C-alpha atoms as one frame of an Amber mdcrd trajectory, in Angstrom:
protein
 120.766  79.550  75.283 118.528  77.373  73.161 116.386  76.079  75.966 114.708
  78.901  77.796 114.159  78.624  81.525 110.674  79.348  82.774 111.758  82.500
  84.551 114.565  83.369  82.161 112.048  84.195  79.446 109.282  85.683  81.550
 111.680  87.815  83.564 113.062  89.682  80.561 109.833  89.856  78.588 107.622
  91.179  81.355 107.774  94.566  82.992 105.949  93.225  86.010 108.699  90.655
  86.579 111.339  93.299  86.010 109.798  95.469  88.666 110.083  92.661  91.192
 113.851  93.124  91.313 113.691  96.846  92.099 110.854  96.794  94.611 110.701
  95.042  97.922 112.419  94.957 101.263 115.868  96.532 101.453 118.913  94.772
 102.852 119.701  97.235 105.610 122.050  95.864 108.237 122.490  92.623 106.271
 124.692  94.605 103.895 127.738  93.365 105.812 126.847  89.709 105.294 126.135
  90.379 101.620 129.459  92.190 101.190 131.214  89.154 102.655 129.375  86.899
 100.192 130.271  89.167  97.292 133.916  89.156  98.320 133.971  85.364  98.362
 132.180  85.145  95.015 134.749  87.496  93.481 137.627  85.512  94.988 136.186
  82.236  93.704 135.819  83.715  90.222 139.406  84.958  90.198 140.686  81.614
  91.491 139.270  79.947  88.360 141.242  82.173  86.029 143.267  80.194  83.496
 146.507  81.573  84.910 145.564  80.544  88.447 144.673  77.022  87.336 147.922
  76.765  85.381 149.798  77.985  88.463 148.048  75.374  90.629 148.817  72.523
  88.240 152.432  73.643  87.909 152.887  73.842  91.674 151.385  70.398  92.204
 153.586  68.950  89.471 156.736  70.552  90.891 156.000  69.963  94.576 158.057
  67.053  95.831 156.098  67.151  99.088 152.756  66.684  97.365 154.096  63.880
  95.187 155.678  62.061  98.138 153.010  62.540 100.798 149.738  62.973  98.892
 149.943  61.420  95.421 151.866  61.616  92.174 148.654  61.126  90.179 147.763
  64.526  88.708 144.207  63.414  87.986 143.644  62.506  91.626 145.184  65.795
  92.787 142.945  67.785  90.456 139.963  65.854  91.790 140.884  66.936  95.324
 141.157  70.521  94.103 137.754  70.236  92.425 136.250  68.960  95.679 137.317
  72.096  97.513 136.130  74.371  94.716 132.724  72.673  94.805 132.688  72.925
  98.608 133.325  76.673  98.415 130.732  77.050  95.676 128.172  75.056  97.655
 128.653  77.154 100.780 128.158  80.361  98.813 125.146  78.988  96.948 123.538
  77.879 100.214 123.916  81.381 101.645 122.453  82.936  98.492 119.544  80.477
  98.573 118.859  81.526 102.151 118.756  85.183 101.087 116.556  84.204  98.157
 113.843  83.121 100.584 113.406  86.802 101.523 112.900  87.982  97.941 109.593
  89.085  96.453 110.168  87.141  93.263 109.207  83.507  93.936 111.687  82.118
  91.406 114.544  82.917  93.788 112.852  80.781  96.431 113.476  77.740  94.269
 117.243  78.149  93.989 117.713  75.959  97.058 116.213  73.025  95.155 118.937
  73.361  92.546 121.606  73.224  95.258 120.009  70.195  96.864 119.757  68.247
  93.614 121.222  69.998  90.559 120.776  66.849  88.483 116.991  67.071  88.674
 116.610  70.855  88.916 119.054  72.231  86.364 116.568  73.018  83.569 114.958
  75.967  85.300 118.294  77.781  85.455 119.396  77.277  81.865 120.511  80.585
  80.386 120.922  82.447  83.670 124.685  82.685  83.240 126.295  85.992  82.380
 128.377  86.385  79.271 132.056  86.721  80.073 132.295  90.484  79.542 129.152
  91.090  81.540 130.436  88.846  84.300 133.599  90.932  84.486 131.463  94.052
  84.876 129.446  92.411  87.641 132.669  91.374  89.370 133.835  94.979  89.289
 130.486  96.122  90.661 130.683  93.618  93.516 134.244  94.717  94.256 133.017
  98.317  94.500 130.197  97.233  96.800 132.697  95.416  99.022 135.037  98.415
  99.222 132.179 100.823  99.967 130.826  98.502 102.657 134.241  98.222 104.283
 134.492 102.007 104.284 130.961 102.213 105.675 132.034  99.951 108.537 134.904
 102.273 109.420 132.773 105.408 109.180 130.079 103.871 111.389 132.736 103.249
 114.026 133.877 106.870 113.744 130.270 108.044 114.040 129.734 105.941 117.158
 132.885 107.433 118.703 131.785 110.997 117.861 128.351 110.397 119.373 129.897
 109.017 122.567 132.097 112.092 122.828 129.124 114.402 122.301 127.101 112.619
 124.998 130.022 112.936 127.414 130.301 116.670 126.702 126.595 117.128 127.337
 126.768 115.205 130.611 129.721 117.238 131.850 128.046 120.533 130.891 131.161
 121.697 129.077 131.314 124.952 127.100 128.791 125.722 124.378 131.604 126.191
 121.872 132.893 122.657 122.332 129.376 121.231 122.243 128.584 123.067 119.005
 131.849 121.872 117.473 131.105 118.225 118.223 127.495 118.568 117.125 128.793
 119.756 113.767 131.236 116.825 113.600 128.439 114.374 114.345 126.210 115.971
 111.703 128.920 115.785 109.053 129.744 112.200 109.973 126.089 111.176 109.761
 125.925 112.679 106.286 129.058 110.755 105.295 127.499 107.529 106.581 124.285
 108.277 104.681 126.206 108.851 101.451 128.055 105.564 101.851 124.820 103.717
 102.599 123.352 105.044  99.367 126.400 103.774  97.464 126.370 100.362  99.151
 123.913  97.438  98.909 122.298  98.798 102.107 119.549 100.508 100.068 119.279
  97.716  97.474 116.495  95.169  97.595 116.933  91.485  98.312 115.824  90.720
  94.751 118.453  93.020  93.239 121.307  91.583  95.285 120.233  87.949  95.025
 119.906  88.249  91.252 123.508  89.451  90.923 124.836  86.786  93.282 122.745
  83.973  91.827 123.615  84.672  88.198 127.266  85.131  89.142 127.284  81.743
  90.860 125.711  80.049  87.857 128.356  81.663  85.652 131.038  80.418  88.034
 129.541  76.942  87.821 129.940  77.042  84.046 133.531  78.199  84.502 134.166
  75.270  86.856 132.845  72.891  84.193 135.086  74.481  81.597 138.212  74.475
  83.778 137.918  70.927  85.033 136.499  69.476  81.837 139.970  69.662  80.314
 141.449  67.955  83.375 139.265  64.860  83.654 140.351  62.738  86.591 140.223
  59.532  84.548 141.100  59.361  80.842 138.113  60.183  78.670 137.906  59.182
  75.034 138.178  61.897  72.424 134.615  61.131  71.381 133.381  62.102  74.832
 135.125  65.420  75.334 136.106  68.063  72.830 137.866  71.219  73.889 136.824
  74.695  72.908 139.353  77.461  72.475 138.458  79.451  75.562 135.835  80.035
  78.220 134.809  83.242  76.471 134.094  81.217  73.325 131.941  78.859  75.359
 129.981  81.681  76.976 129.570  83.477  73.643 128.060  80.380  72.058 125.729
  79.913  74.991 124.821  83.609  75.241 124.633  85.152  71.764 123.071  88.346
  73.102 123.242  90.297  76.334 119.829  91.736  75.633 118.116  88.387  75.639
 119.113  86.140  78.487 117.796  82.979  76.890 117.741  83.783  73.180 118.303
  81.049  70.626 121.535  80.235  68.909 121.654  79.856  65.142 122.310  76.141
  65.463 120.796  73.398  67.610 122.060  73.149  71.147 123.306  69.658  70.445
 125.704  71.231  67.918 126.563  74.556  69.558 127.232  73.124  72.973 129.272
  70.292  71.516 131.939  72.876  70.810 132.633  72.802  74.527 131.350  69.470
  75.821 130.120  66.520  73.762 128.412  63.795  75.714 128.437  60.452  73.997
 125.948  57.661  74.401 122.351  57.773  75.460 119.474  60.105  74.564 116.461
  61.029  76.624 113.196  59.292  76.001 111.288  60.619  72.997 108.371  61.642
  75.177 110.573  63.922  77.252 111.955  65.473  74.071 108.481  65.974  72.654
 107.141  67.756  75.715 110.172  70.004  75.886 110.039  70.846  72.179 106.374
  71.807  72.307 106.627  73.887  75.445 104.813  71.408  77.672 107.598  71.054
  80.180 106.501  72.850  83.378 109.732  74.861  83.595 110.835  75.194  79.951
 109.807  77.177  76.904 111.113  76.787  73.391 110.560  78.919  70.332 111.521
  76.592  67.523 110.625  72.974  67.187 113.920  72.232  65.489 115.927  72.903
  68.629 116.491  70.404  71.380 117.028  72.268  74.626 118.121  69.403  76.809
 121.176  67.974  75.104 124.047  68.653  77.491 122.096  67.602  80.556 120.515
  64.415  79.259 122.870  62.141  81.163 122.280  64.094  84.353 118.595  63.218
  84.222 119.458  59.666  83.232 121.607  59.338  86.337 118.918  60.900  88.499
 116.379  58.370  87.234 118.569  55.559  88.490 118.873  57.286  91.868 122.641
  57.003  92.238 123.745  56.841  95.860 126.000  59.908  95.902 127.517  59.039
  99.273 129.100  55.941  97.719 130.486  57.555  94.570 134.214  56.953  94.617
 137.008  58.640  92.716 137.139  55.810  90.180 133.376  55.872  89.615 133.432
  59.642  89.186 135.886  59.255  86.347 133.340  57.491  84.161 130.931  60.417
  84.327 130.964  63.463  82.086 132.375  66.619  83.632 128.925  68.166  84.113
 127.605  64.963  85.671 130.622  64.757  87.946 130.286  68.332  89.178 126.553
  67.971  89.772 127.178  64.690  91.583 129.756  66.369  93.792 127.245  69.115
  94.576 124.868  66.402  95.749 127.650  64.951  97.894 128.273  68.461  99.284
 124.894  68.299 100.999 126.212  65.433 103.137 129.276  67.508 104.147 131.766
  64.867 102.976 133.614  66.516 100.102 136.606  67.675 102.155 136.833  64.583
 104.338 140.343  63.197 104.040 140.818  59.508 103.178 141.848  57.068 105.869
 145.511  56.906 106.868 145.958  60.630 106.227 146.695  63.469 108.626 143.340
  65.072 107.893 141.530  61.879 108.803 143.398  61.805 112.128 142.863  65.571
 112.695 146.635  66.025 112.992 147.428  68.157 109.947 147.503  71.514 111.741
 149.391  70.117 114.734 152.037  68.482 112.562 152.355  71.700 110.566 153.253
  73.547 113.769 155.804  70.859 114.658 157.448  71.067 111.228 157.626  74.863
 111.340 159.224  74.776 114.794 161.779  72.221 113.581 162.496  74.494 110.610
 163.269  77.378 112.963 165.578  75.236 115.088 167.413  73.828 112.072 168.091
  77.347 110.803 170.041  78.126 113.999 170.986  74.884 115.800 173.620  76.627
 117.930 170.855  78.794 119.450 168.712  75.882 120.665 168.048  76.203 124.388
 166.467  73.792 126.846 163.119  75.611 126.685 162.957  75.267 122.898 163.895
  71.604 123.095 161.246  70.953 125.752 158.630  72.843 123.747 159.318  70.694
 120.710 159.335  67.449 122.688 156.036  68.295 124.408 154.401  68.877 121.027
 155.240  65.377 119.808 152.480  62.753 119.976 153.215  59.488 121.773 153.704
  57.511 118.552 156.503  59.802 117.373 158.116  59.882 120.818 158.241  56.097
 120.983 159.608  55.741 117.456 162.189  58.454 118.104 163.342  56.765 121.302
 163.907  53.469 119.487 165.785  55.199 116.675 168.069  57.014 119.096 168.954
  53.780 120.881 169.717  51.909 117.671 171.869  54.755 116.334 173.800  55.518
 119.522 177.037  53.938 118.206 176.778  55.829 114.928 176.534  59.094 116.837
 179.601  58.298 118.959 181.727  57.648 115.861 180.397  60.729 114.098 181.574
  63.078 116.824 185.218  62.404 115.899 184.644  63.312 112.243 184.599  66.879
 110.967 182.052  66.490 108.170 178.912  64.772 109.608 177.473  67.868 111.311
 177.484  69.903 108.098 176.258  66.948 106.052 173.444  66.242 108.500 172.354
  69.858 108.468 172.273  69.879 104.675 170.208  66.682 104.734 167.733  68.365
 107.092 167.532  71.392 104.828 166.786  69.175 101.825 163.930  67.461 103.664
 162.508  70.786 104.798 162.655  72.153 101.258 159.802  69.853 100.232 158.086
  69.347 103.596 157.980  72.881 105.043 155.923  74.427 102.184 153.054  72.048
 102.937 153.235  73.009 106.615 153.230  76.733 105.857 150.314  76.277 103.461
 148.432  74.425 106.192 148.866  77.334 108.615 147.919  79.812 105.912 144.818
  77.863 104.908 143.639  77.677 108.513 144.395  81.350 109.110 142.387  82.347
 106.042 139.407  80.337 107.263 139.589  82.056 110.653 139.464  85.423 108.892
 136.419  84.299 106.945 134.659  83.308 110.154 135.238  86.852 111.388 133.683
  88.085 108.109 136.853  89.705 106.959 137.927  89.624 103.346 140.077  86.598
 102.591 142.356  86.528  99.563 143.422  82.919  99.995 144.809  81.112  96.974
 145.797  77.976  98.904 143.811  74.758  98.562 143.837  71.810 100.942 145.576
  69.661  98.339 148.592  71.976  98.788 148.678  71.367 102.550 149.214  68.447
 104.909 145.490  67.666 105.047 145.672  64.817 102.517 149.240  63.792 103.395
 149.882  60.158 104.254 150.288  59.963 108.028 152.960  57.261 108.141 155.132
  58.977 105.532 154.795  62.359 107.233 155.685  60.932 110.622 158.701  59.172
 109.111 159.898  62.495 107.677 159.400  64.246 111.030 161.335  61.511 112.828
 164.203  61.888 110.353 164.232  65.618 111.049 164.243  65.055 114.806 167.054
  62.504 114.566 169.159  64.801 112.427 168.500  67.794 114.661 169.434  65.758
 117.720 172.694  64.616 116.102 173.642  68.118 114.975 173.033  69.564 118.438
 174.858  66.787 120.310 177.833  66.860 117.941 178.078  70.625 118.393 177.875
  70.445 122.187 180.390  67.587 122.398 182.906  69.416 120.242 182.526  72.546
 122.342 183.303  70.561 125.482 186.334  68.914 123.867 187.613  72.303 122.731
 187.516  73.538 126.309
């Protein structure tokens, strides 16, 4: 990177700083929390893979349910996806910042300031990103740490069980042979646990672990910028955004050498970074440029006066100077910002816990998305076998319905009573109605299943288990329009009622 962060240069050019990462307090029992963080960091990295993003965009484009109930505007849908990605990133970064407070190296203590206001505190972390190949190696290392920690958890449980058995044998004064056998088992198990501890982050220092997590998160942040830069939520002129060939190209231009975290590129940052993102318009004040170029900035060092180390972030500082009220930034206002500005602005909004709040008139806003998902899935089961519907199943479904749907359903049934009576005499309506229900469920049920899956994955995360979720809220009922969803549910209930009544009536007539 052209601009060198205060710690980025001193860390790699000073043995004293280097030693800070390998000395200090060890993680110990916090290894399990760290393994959970590493698992989530790895999952977030994989979710930003080009193939995963292409898969997400394709699913949103092909999902009739999303287009009917959420929006048919791909830019808006991608903005919702970005919100959740930033929310996940912010949660991880907050946890890492909390761990950073326990490090010996004071630079890690300041990471929380970047999370609170990345617009004003981004300079210090310039050049901390890994190159792509190195990031892949760190991902593999974190995956190994996670697997070893999971195995350590199991072996600790086995050790606890062996020790309980040995204590019971000693209390009961059982034979010396059995006691010796279990003592040997306990000894071997303790050695196994010790070996796994040595392979896990248990014996690593806070500085060592936080450095890996922090640099990985900053690399992920660059990947987020790259991924969503090419999917701007509002049309951006070609002069504002130019696309590079790949994320690896971007990271190679930013990191010309693995051996020097913040070494200089052969061309000014304003040129090299423009291969990925070109920001049109304003420049920083000449005084700010002068202080940065001559090394007078409190958190920046530069080696060559011909390089401007603040190009891609100039509009971020410009926005910060005007003190934008992030709580009031709307989707349309976000569209006028550059991708970096937008992501940093969303990180600021993250601190108010509003990124995943659903708009008004949606199921998420009414806290009904999970409940309606359960209703839709139950209807799907009943439609698949209408002849097997019993009174208990019917009562269960009816009791799940909110009052608004019950009232609307009652009115619909009264107005369509004559239609039902005439349909009983015909042979085709039952089959046609069932096919109509199936067609509705084809686009509605996937959102319901995704809602259950999303919630289930979050429950696993709360239990600190490894979650491999690839479902975002935009693929669920969370952002679905409430009125449209309720109308679809009522249509399903009407059709299911007709199919069941037609079947029962015909059975009675046959007898």
